[in-house]
N, C-alpha and C positions, 0 to 999 in steps of 0.2 A: 429659384422658384420651380416648383414641379410642373411638368406638362400634364395636360389632360389625358386620362387613360380611357375615356369613353370612345366607343366605336361608332362608326357611321350608322350601324344598325340600331344602336341605342338612341342616337339622336332622332332617327327616323321613327322609332317606336314612341318616343316622348312627344314629338310634334304631331304625329298622326293621331295618337290617342287624344291629345288636346283638341285637335281639329274635329275629330269625330264626336267627342263629348260636347263641344261647343255647338256644332251643327245639330246634334241630338236635342239639346235643350231648346235651341231656336225652333226646330220643327215641333217639339212638344208644346212650346208656348203658342205657336201659330195654330195648332190643332186643338188646343185646350178650349173647352166651352166655358168661357168666363168673360167678364167685362174687360175692356182694354186696360182699365186702371189696375186690375188684378194681374193681368199679364205683364204690364209695365213694372209693377212692384216685384214680381218674381224675376223678371229679366234683370232689373237693376240689382236685386239682391244677389243673383248669380254672378253678374259682372263684378260686384264688390267682393264677393268671396274669392273669385279667381284672382283679381288684382291683389287681394290681401295675401293669398298663397304665394304669389310671385314675390311680394315685398318681404315676407318672412323668409323665404328661401334666400333672397339676396342678402338680407341682414345676417343670417346665419353663416353664409359663405364668406361675407366680408369680415365677420368676427373671427372665423377660422383662419383666414389669410393673414389678418392682423396679428393673431397669436403666433402664427408660424414665423412671421418676420421678427417679432419680439424674441422668440426662442432662439432664432439664428443669431441675433445680436448678442443676447446673453451668453450663448455658447462661445461666440468669438471673443467676448470680453474675458470670460473664464479662461479660455485657452491662452489669451495674451498674458493674463496674470500668472498662469502656470509657467509659461515660457520665460517670463521676467524673473521669477524667483526660483527657478530650478537650474541646476548646472547642466548644460548640454553634454558635458564630457562624462557624466555619470553613467 
């Protein structure tokens, strides 16, 4: 399995941008001149969008990892067949 090639700076950028955007929406909702029901709807919609993005990213990553494992197994089986039917003295 491959190890992660992301740097500490990349992780910092990802999490800090997430935190800033999350806080920005929270402040925007708090300062918005609207009824609490409208603010709650926008807040709930934002949280649903964020959680959906995380879910899609996880599903895509899991599918890629699954395909990587399948490819390794198929490559090993192919190599085993090649070794079985070829003469190593050639």
